[in-house]
ZAMARGU-4260 file (C-alpha; in steps of 0.2 Angstrom, whole numbers, plus 5000, padded with zeros to 4 digits):
<rodrens>
0) 5075/5661/5758 | 5093/5654/5759 | 5095/5638/5749 | 5102/5624/5759 | 5121/5620/5754
5) 5124/5606/5742 | 5132/5590/5749 | 5150/5590/5755 | 5156/5578/5742 | 5150/5590/5728
10) 5158/5605/5736 | 5174/5614/5731 | 5189/5611/5742 | 5204/5623/5745 | 5221/5614/5743
15) 5239/5618/5747 | 5250/5610/5733 | 5268/5611/5734 | 5270/5624/5720 | 5282/5638/5717
20) 5270/5653/5717 | 5272/5663/5732 | 5288/5654/5738 | 5302/5665/5744 | 5316/5653/5743
25) 5320/5635/5740 | 5323/5625/5724 | 5306/5629/5717 | 5305/5637/5700 | 5298/5654/5702
30) 5297/5659/5684 | 5286/5650/5670 | 5281/5635/5680 | 5276/5641/5697 | 5258/5636/5697
35) 5262/5617/5697 | 5272/5605/5707 | 5289/5602/5699 | 5292/5585/5692 | 5310/5579/5689
40) 5313/5569/5673 | 5329/5561/5666 | 5330/5566/5647 | 5339/5556/5634 | 5340/5563/5616
45) 5346/5551/5603 | 5351/5561/5589 | 5361/5550/5576 | 5375/5537/5574 | 5389/5535/5562
50) 5401/5522/5556 | 5391/5508/5562 | 5397/5490/5557 | 5387/5478/5547 | 5381/5463/5557
55) 5371/5454/5543 | 5378/5441/5531 | 5376/5454/5518 | 5387/5466/5528 | 5372/5478/5530
60) 5365/5486/5545 | 5347/5489/5551 | 5351/5500/5566 | 5339/5506/5581 | 5343/5511/5599
65) 5336/5505/5615 | 5337/5516/5630 | 5336/5506/5646 | 5333/5512/5664 | 5329/5498/5676
70) 5313/5490/5670 | 5309/5504/5658 | 5314/5503/5640 | 5312/5515/5626 | 5315/5511/5608
75) 5318/5522/5592 | 5312/5518/5575 | 5324/5507/5564 | 5332/5510/5547 | 5335/5497/5534
80) 5353/5496/5528 | 5359/5512/5535 | 5376/5514/5544 | 5373/5533/5547 | 5355/5534/5554
85) 5347/5550/5561 | 5334/5547/5574 | 5332/5564/5584 | 5321/5556/5597 | 5319/5561/5615
90) 5315/5550/5630 | 5309/5555/5647 | 5310/5544/5663 | 5300/5550/5678 | 5313/5552/5693
95) 5300/5546/5706 | 5299/5530/5697 | 5318/5527/5694 | 5325/5512/5704 | 5341/5510/5694
100) 5358/5518/5697 | 5364/5518/5679 | 5357/5522/5662 | 5361/5511/5647 | 5360/5516/5629
105) 5361/5501/5617 | 5363/5502/5598 | 5356/5486/5590 | 5354/5478/5573 | 5337/5473/5568
110) 5336/5454/5564 | 5323/5442/5560 | 5327/5429/5574 | 5337/5440/5587 | 5343/5457/5587
115) 5362/5459/5587 | 5371/5471/5599 | 5382/5484/5589 | 5387/5493/5605 | 5382/5503/5620
120) 5385/5518/5631 | 5383/5518/5650 | 5379/5533/5661 | 5379/5534/5680 | 5364/5544/5686
125) 5374/5553/5699 | 5385/5561/5685 | 5371/5567/5674 | 5370/5586/5674 | 5355/5596/5679
130) 5347/5609/5667 | 5335/5622/5672 | 5326/5633/5659 | 5329/5647/5653 | 5346/5639/5651
135) 5350/5634/5633 | 5347/5616/5628 | 5361/5604/5632 | 5372/5601/5616 | 5373/5583/5611
140) 5390/5574/5611 | 5398/5560/5601 | 5400/5544/5612 | 5411/5529/5607 | 5401/5513/5607
145) 5408/5499/5619 | 5404/5481/5619 | 5398/5471/5634 | 5416/5470/5641 | 5418/5489/5641
150) 5430/5488/5626 | 5429/5500/5612 | 5418/5495/5598 | 5416/5502/5580 | 5404/5516/5578
155) 5398/5531/5588 | 5382/5538/5594 | 5377/5556/5597 | 5367/5559/5613 | 5362/5572/5625
160) 5358/5566/5643 | 5352/5578/5657 | 5340/5580/5672 | 5326/5592/5670 | 5308/5596/5674
165) 5292/5597/5664 | 5296/5615/5660 | 5309/5608/5647 | 5305/5611/5629 | 5309/5593/5625
170) 5294/5588/5637 | 5279/5588/5625 | 5287/5578/5611 | 5296/5566/5622 | 5292/5547/5624
175) 5287/5545/5642 | 5291/5530/5653 | 5274/5531/5662 | 5266/5527/5645 | 5278/5513/5640
180) 5263/5501/5636 | 5257/5513/5622 | 5263/5507/5605 | 5271/5518/5592 | 5254/5521/5583
185) 5246/5528/5599 | 5261/5539/5605 | 5254/5554/5595 | 5237/5552/5603 | 5244/5554/5621
190) 5255/5570/5619 | 5251/5587/5625 | 5247/5600/5612 | 5241/5617/5609 | 5227/5620/5596
195) 5220/5636/5588 | 5202/5638/5583 | 5200/5643/5565 | 5196/5662/5562 | 5178/5663/5559
200) 5168/5675/5548 | 5150/5679/5545 | 5147/5679/5526 | 5133/5691/5522 | 5125/5688/5505
205) 5112/5701/5500 | 5102/5694/5485 | 5095/5710/5476 | 5089/5704/5459 | 5091/5694/5443
210) 5089/5699/5425 | 5085/5690/5408 | 5081/5673/5416 | 5076/5660/5403 | 5063/5648/5411
215) 5060/5631/5401 | 5041/5634/5401 | 5038/5652/5394 | 5019/5650/5395 | 5018/5652/5414
220) 5024/5665/5426 | 5040/5659/5434 | 5041/5657/5453 | 5059/5661/5456 | 5070/5659/5472
225) 5089/5659/5475 | 5097/5644/5484 | 5114/5648/5492 | 5126/5634/5497 | 5142/5635/5507
230) 5150/5619/5513 | 5136/5610/5522 | 5126/5626/5525 | 5111/5629/5513 | 5099/5643/5513
235) 5086/5650/5501 | 5077/5666/5498 | 5058/5668/5498 | 5050/5666/5481 | 5051/5683/5472
240) 5034/5692/5473 | 5037/5699/5455 | 5034/5684/5445 | 5044/5689/5429 | 5060/5685/5421
245) 5068/5700/5430 | 5064/5695/5448 | 5068/5705/5464 | 5072/5699/5482 | 5083/5711/5492
250) 5085/5698/5505 | 5100/5694/5516 | 5107/5677/5519 | 5120/5674/5532 | 5133/5660/5533
255) 5149/5655/5543 | 5165/5653/5535 | 5183/5649/5542 | 5200/5654/5536 | 5208/5647/5526
260) 5193/5647/5514 | 5192/5630/5507 | 5175/5630/5499 | 5166/5642/5487 | 5149/5650/5488
265) 5137/5642/5476 | 5122/5652/5471 | 5108/5644/5460 | 5093/5653/5453 | 5078/5640/5453
270) 5061/5640/5447 | 5047/5631/5456 | 5038/5622/5442 | 5029/5609/5452 | 5025/5604/5470
275) 5042/5594/5472 | 5051/5600/5457 | 5063/5614/5454 | 5071/5619/5438 | 5089/5627/5439
280) 5089/5643/5428 | 5107/5646/5431 | 5122/5645/5444 | 5137/5655/5449 | 5152/5650/5459
285) 5160/5664/5470 | 5177/5660/5479 | 5177/5668/5496 | 5195/5674/5494 | 5189/5687/5482
290) 5175/5693/5493 | 5177/5711/5501 | 5180/5712/5520 | 5169/5724/5529 | 5174/5731/5546
295) 5159/5743/5550 | 5140/5745/5545 | 5144/5754/5528 | 5137/5745/5514 | 5150/5737/5501
300) 5148/5739/5482 | 5136/5728/5473 | 5141/5717/5459 | 5133/5708/5444 | 5138/5690/5442
305) 5135/5680/5426 | 5124/5665/5428 | 5130/5649/5420 | 5119/5635/5414 | 5124/5617/5408
310) 5115/5608/5394 | 5115/5590/5388 | 5124/5588/5371 | 5126/5571/5364 | 5124/5564/5381
315) 5137/5575/5389 | 5134/5590/5400 | 5142/5606/5392 | 5141/5624/5396 | 5128/5635/5387
320) 5139/5648/5379 | 5124/5658/5373 | 5117/5660/5390 | 5116/5678/5396 | 5107/5679/5413
325) 5115/5687/5427 | 5112/5691/5446 | 5114/5706/5456 | 5123/5704/5473 | 5131/5712/5488
330) 5143/5700/5496 | 5154/5704/5511 | 5164/5696/5525 | 5157/5704/5541 | 5172/5707/5552
335) 5163/5718/5564 | 5154/5704/5572 | 5160/5691/5585 | 5156/5674/5578 | 5147/5665/5592
340) 5154/5647/5593 | 5150/5643/5611 | 5135/5646/5623 | 5133/5665/5626 | 5132/5661/5645
345) 5150/5654/5645 | 5158/5664/5631 | 5177/5664/5633 | 5180/5677/5619 | 5169/5692/5614
350) 5181/5701/5601 | 5176/5705/5583 | 5183/5694/5569 | 5193/5708/5561 | 5210/5710/5571
355) 5210/5729/5567 | 5195/5731/5579 | 5203/5722/5594 | 5207/5732/5609 | 5223/5729/5619
360) 5224/5715/5631 | 5221/5719/5649 | 5230/5705/5657 | 5236/5687/5658 | 5227/5672/5664
365) 5238/5657/5670 | 5231/5639/5673 | 5241/5625/5681 | 5233/5608/5679 | 5241/5599/5694
370) 5232/5582/5696 | 5216/5572/5698 | 5211/5560/5712 | 5198/5547/5713 | 5194/5545/5695
375) 5181/5532/5691 | 5186/5518/5679 | 5180/5522/5662 | 5183/5506/5652 | 5189/5488/5656
380) 5206/5481/5651 | 5211/5463/5655 | 5196/5461/5667 | 5199/5477/5677 | 5193/5495/5676
385) 5205/5508/5670 | 5206/5526/5665 | 5218/5535/5653 | 5214/5553/5658 | 5219/5569/5650
390) 5213/5587/5652 | 5207/5600/5639 | 5206/5619/5642 | 5198/5631/5631 | 5199/5650/5632
395) 5197/5662/5617 | 5204/5654/5601 | 5217/5644/5611 | 5214/5626/5616 | 5226/5616/5626
400) 5227/5597/5629 | 5238/5589/5642 | 5247/5573/5640 | 5237/5557/5643 | 5242/5548/5659
405) 5240/5530/5655 | 5230/5518/5667 | 5230/5529/5682 | 5215/5534/5693 | 5226/5548/5702
410) 5235/5556/5687 | 5248/5570/5689 | 5249/5581/5674 | 5258/5597/5682 | 5257/5607/5666
415) 5255/5626/5665 | 5247/5636/5651 | 5244/5655/5648 | 5231/5665/5639 | 5230/5684/5635
420) 5214/5692/5642 | 5205/5705/5633 | 5189/5705/5643 | 5187/5700/5662 | 5168/5695/5659
425) 5173/5679/5651 | 5174/5660/5656 | 5187/5647/5654 | 5182/5629/5653 | 5192/5614/5658
430) 5186/5597/5654 | 5193/5580/5659 | 5192/5565/5647 | 5196/5547/5645 | 5207/5543/5630
435) 5199/5530/5619 | 5213/5530/5606 | 5229/5526/5615 | 5232/5511/5604 | 5230/5521/5588
440) 5216/5523/5576 | 5213/5504/5574 | 5215/5499/5592 | 5205/5513/5599 | 5189/5515/5589
445) 5179/5521/5603 | 5175/5539/5608 | 5184/5549/5621 | 5172/5548/5636 | 5169/5563/5646
450) 5174/5563/5665 | 5168/5580/5669 | 5172/5599/5667 | 5175/5615/5677 | 5170/5633/5672
455) 5179/5648/5680 | 5173/5666/5677 | 5188/5677/5677 | 5178/5692/5684 | 5175/5682/5700
460) 5194/5681/5703 | 5204/5694/5713 | 5219/5700/5703 | 5237/5693/5707 | 5230/5680/5718
465) 5234/5661/5716 | 5218/5650/5719 | 5222/5632/5722 | 5206/5621/5723 | 5201/5604/5720
470) 5185/5604/5709 | 5173/5590/5709 | 5170/5582/5692 | 5151/5581/5691 | 5142/5573/5677
475) 5123/5570/5675 | 5119/5553/5669 | 5102/5545/5666 | 5103/5538/5683 | 5107/5554/5691
480) 5121/5566/5696 | 5138/5557/5699 | 5154/5562/5705 | 5168/5556/5693 | 5183/5562/5703
485) 5191/5578/5707 | 5203/5589/5698 | 5216/5600/5706 | 5219/5617/5698 | 5229/5632/5701
490) 5224/5648/5693 | 5230/5666/5693 | 5223/5682/5684 | 5236/5695/5682 | 5230/5713/5677
495) 5242/5723/5667 | 5231/5739/5667 | 5218/5742/5681 | 5212/5757/5672 | 5209/5748/5656
500) 5200/5733/5665 | 5188/5745/5674 | 5185/5754/5658 | 5180/5738/5650 | 5164/5738/5661
505) 5158/5753/5652 | 5159/5745/5635 | 5145/5734/5627 | 5148/5716/5629 | 5148/5712/5611
510) 5156/5722/5596 | 5145/5737/5591 | 5139/5728/5574 | 5128/5717/5585 | 5119/5732/5591
515) 5119/5743/5575 | 5114/5729/5563 | 5107/5715/5576 | 5105/5698/5570 | 5089/5689/5575
520) 5089/5676/5589 | 5084/5662/5576 | 5099/5668/5565 | 5111/5668/5579 | 5106/5651/5585
525) 5108/5643/5568 | 5124/5652/5565 | 5131/5646/5582 | 5127/5628/5577 | 5136/5630/5560
530) 5151/5638/5569 | 5152/5624/5581 | 5152/5611/5567 | 5166/5620/5558 | 5177/5622/5574
535) 5174/5603/5578 | 5178/5598/5560 | 5194/5608/5559 | 5201/5602/5576 | 5197/5584/5572
540) 5209/5586/5557 | 5223/5591/5569 | 5237/5579/5575 | 5233/5572/5588 | 5215/5575/5584
545) 5204/5584/5596 | 5189/5573/5594 | 5172/5579/5589 | 5164/5573/5606 | 5177/5583/5616
550) 5174/5599/5606 | 5155/5598/5607 | 5156/5594/5626 | 5167/5609/5629 | 5156/5621/5618
555) 5140/5615/5626 | 5132/5610/5610 | 5116/5603/5618 | 5113/5617/5630 | 5098/5623/5621
560) 5088/5606/5622 | 5073/5605/5632 | 5075/5599/5650 | 5061/5598/5664 | 5075/5599/5677
565) 5083/5615/5669 | 5066/5623/5668 | 5063/5620/5686 | 5080/5626/5691 | 5077/5642/5680
570) 5060/5645/5688 | 5068/5644/5706 | 5082/5655/5700 | 5069/5668/5695 | 5060/5666/5712
575) 5077/5668/5721 | 5080/5685/5711 | 5062/5691/5716 | 5064/5684/5734 | 5072/5701/5739
580) 5057/5711/5732 | 5045/5699/5741 | 5055/5701/5757 | 5054/5720/5755 | 5035/5719/5752
585) 5032/5708/5768 | 5043/5720/5778 | 5033/5735/5772 | 5016/5725/5775 | 5023/5723/5793
590) 5026/5741/5795 | 5009/5746/5788 | 5001/5734/5801 | 5011/5740/5816 | 5018/5723/5820
595) 5033/5732/5828 | 5027/5750/5834 | 5044/5757/5837 | 5050/5753/5819 | 5034/5760/5812
600) 5036/5776/5821 | 5054/5778/5815 | 5048/5775/5797 | 5035/5788/5800 | 5049/5800/5805
605) 5060/5796/5791 | 5046/5798/5779 | 5041/5815/5785 | 5059/5821/5784 | 5061/5814/5766
610) 5045/5823/5761 | 5050/5839/5769 | 5067/5838/5761 | 5065/5828/5745 | 5083/5832/5740
615) 5088/5819/5752 | 5079/5805/5744 | 5092/5800/5731 | 5107/5802/5743 | 5099/5792/5756
620) 5095/5778/5743 | 5113/5777/5737 | 5120/5778/5755 | 5109/5764/5760 | 5115/5753/5745
625) 5134/5758/5749 | 5131/5752/5767 | 5124/5736/5761 | 5138/5733/5749 | 5151/5737/5763
630) 5142/5725/5774 | 5141/5711/5761 | 5160/5713/5758 | 5164/5704/5774 | 5154/5689/5768
635) 5160/5688/5750 | 5165/5672/5742 | 5183/5667/5745 | 5184/5655/5730 | 5177/5654/5712
640) 5160/5648/5710 | 5157/5630/5704 | 5144/5618/5698 | 5130/5618/5711 | 5119/5602/5711
645) 5106/5611/5722 | 5104/5626/5710 | 5104/5614/5695 | 5091/5603/5703 | 5102/5588/5699
650) 5102/5580/5716 | 5084/5576/5718 | 5078/5575/5700 | 5064/5562/5695 | 5071/5547/5684
655) 5058/5550/5671 | 5064/5568/5669 | 5082/5563/5667 | 5077/5550/5654 | 5068/5563/5644
660) 5083/5575/5646 | 5094/5561/5638 | 5082/5556/5625 | 5088/5560/5607 | 5080/5572/5595
665) 5069/5566/5587 | 5064/5554/5601 | 5067/5536/5601 | 5056/5531/5616 | 5040/5520/5615
670) 5024/5529/5610 | 5016/5527/5627 | 5030/5536/5636 | 5030/5550/5623 | 5011/5552/5625
675) 5013/5553/5644 | 5027/5566/5642 | 5016/5576/5629 | 5002/5576/5641 | 5013/5582/5655
680) 5020/5596/5644 | 5002/5601/5639 | 4997/5602/5657 | 5012/5613/5661 | 5009/5624/5645
685) 4990/5625/5651 | 4996/5634/5667 | 5008/5645/5658 | 4994/5649/5646 | 4983/5654/5661
690) 4996/5665/5669 | 4999/5674/5652 | 4980/5676/5650 | 4979/5684/5667 | 4993/5696/5663
695) 4984/5701/5647 | 4968/5703/5656 | 4976/5716/5668 | 4984/5725/5654 | 4967/5726/5645
700) 4958/5733/5660 | 4971/5747/5660 | 4967/5751/5642 | 4948/5750/5645 | 4949/5765/5658
705) 4949/5777/5643 | 4942/5766/5629 | 4923/5768/5634 | 4920/5749/5633 | 4911/5752/5650
710) 4903/5769/5648 | 4900/5771/5667 | 4917/5766/5672 | 4925/5777/5659 | 4914/5792/5665
715) 4919/5789/5683 | 4937/5788/5679 | 4937/5804/5668 | 4928/5813/5681 | 4940/5808/5694
720) 4955/5813/5683 | 4947/5831/5681 | 4945/5832/5700 | 4962/5825/5703 | 4970/5838/5691
725) 4961/5853/5700 | 4966/5846/5717 | 4984/5843/5713 | 4985/5860/5705 | 4980/5869/5720
730) 4988/5857/5733 | 5007/5857/5736 | 5015/5841/5731 | 5023/5839/5748 | 5007/5840/5757
735) 4999/5827/5745 | 5014/5815/5747 | 5013/5817/5766 | 4994/5813/5767 | 4997/5798/5755
740) 5011/5791/5766 | 5002/5793/5782 | 4986/5785/5775 | 4997/5770/5769 | 5005/5768/5786
745) 4989/5771/5796 | 4986/5760/5811 | 4976/5743/5808 | 4962/5750/5819 | 4958/5762/5804
750) 4960/5748/5791 | 4946/5738/5784 | 4948/5720/5779 | 4939/5722/5763 | 4948/5727/5747
755) 4951/5745/5744 | 4939/5756/5733 | 4952/5758/5718 | 4955/5739/5718 | 4937/5735/5718
760) 4934/5748/5703 | 4949/5740/5693 | 4943/5723/5695 | 4926/5727/5688 | 4934/5734/5672
765) 4930/5724/5656 | 4944/5715/5647 | 4944/5706/5630 | 4944/5688/5638 | 4925/5687/5635
770) 4929/5689/5617 | 4940/5674/5616 | 4934/5657/5609
</rodrens>
């Protein structure tokens, strides 16, 4: 059954932005920045000054520069007592906001009361040259300073002034006039940046055995285990079954580590001497830089490591030099795996860690982040709602962050980014956030609030086609699904080799080590959580920081948490998949009951032909599938799939189910609500338990056919098998198939309303349900 479409406000909208892609002529840039609208900027680079006169009583000079354009004013940093300062700062003024006809660059002397003017340089906007990349940057020039009366003053300033676009290499680091309200402390937090995730490795520690341990109490059998710590990850082996001073384990422990390796692996051999007391028998510290890297499944060489123990001597902890215990290990960095750091359903990268195992790229993915409209106010400033929005896009190891557009509900970014594509069956994630740190670390102590995100699967895109759509930003709140605005994107997937891309569909999704030496589901889940924490911690240390809440939202860190809404959605997804089979079953039932006699007669004829000519069966099936595919091609989707509120059951979810979904783990709700939810979960689990029990009953009835639990039933079945074997041996298969098909398609006049004999026989077979307590 076709699901009703979701509401129009939550649907994807095709747009027609004024971008350069596909343009034949005009002044649009058709090279690097053709997926975004061109934005004109006036750039002013203040390089340095020389021979500045002293304005103070002491004859010193504390110079800085003001760049004025109408109501906008950009200021450089100032230097104390320096007549030849070097600033090398760039300022960008948006052309659409320019209301002046001239540009003024003023060199001033910092003073306590009022700043003294050293000199200035004036530019008429009509005389400023235009620069279009890939032209080389404009060379700065020396300009003689003038006073207010346009007379020559002492000193010179080196400047470069030009008109350009956001494609200019000066754009990312420039001071922007539309962010004039942001102080110098917050400027770094609003710039666009490109980040790289750290290179992640799986660390495999195979703990084999230990020798010559020296437990404190030699009168008892030691219960020894090994604890391994790497950063904030801690794992331990089971207690050795051989309770001796030479214990054995032969157990694997798996960790996640990131280059550059900052923390060593610490192994400690411990003896369980009491219920809550462990005695450390020895430790060893292994730097990961010295660990062998493995690219395939071949085992690396084992090594013996000396265990160290520290003893108290005169109140001080000293190394026991007489200690001679050691531990036998096999340690390697597994480069043949892909370290999963994001949800497996939305993976953007599937390559192994080791670069030697990478296949060549199959194409290029380009993303143009154009603008957003109708963004909801995310915070309050001066009694009114405001939003300082920026975008983050993540694909593979590369993260990009656009600049923050300050105090605007309709921001225009018009920034374009490119990624290499190694597998088409991957997903790019684009998130929109509100910047909570535009006034620096002190002024913006809050978190960067999520506005919404978009996922685009590359395999759903046609190659070399530009998709321009406005994506609704949907966020699920405790009060229900809410549209936070729309983001306009332009995307293009360019394939460099169609043969290589089609060949990728024959390769396994993950590197071969995942299939030769598979990790358990529990291991993968734990390792994925650790990988997310490492990536989040490393990107938080960047400048500007990509905040922890941003990284976790982009990586879907909470996607594994229980949700009644998701459970319902997944159930109906399964029913949707089975809907085709159910429809075929209903159609066949109508054929069998002669609801449409003409169709039933045609099916009889087709069936007889296929029985007489069985070699036509497979060609007929594949031809039928081919025709269905060609027919469906006409109705294929013309745009990338997007978040579906109906599919997610987010548009009609019960408030209590949402409250449960947003509850923390462990819960913080009152005991009566937790009891109610627990009882509800028990009732659902009871139904699931009944279904599982019914499935087990049917399987056990099949087993009882030949198990002689019911001697009479097994006698009947064995006798039937003997007779069937003789009949099938002497009867041609085609005759048997013909008789069976005609019997199945017989007219309702020859049908009984009672169940068939085989079904009656099967339902009477015993199962083990009567042995259950």
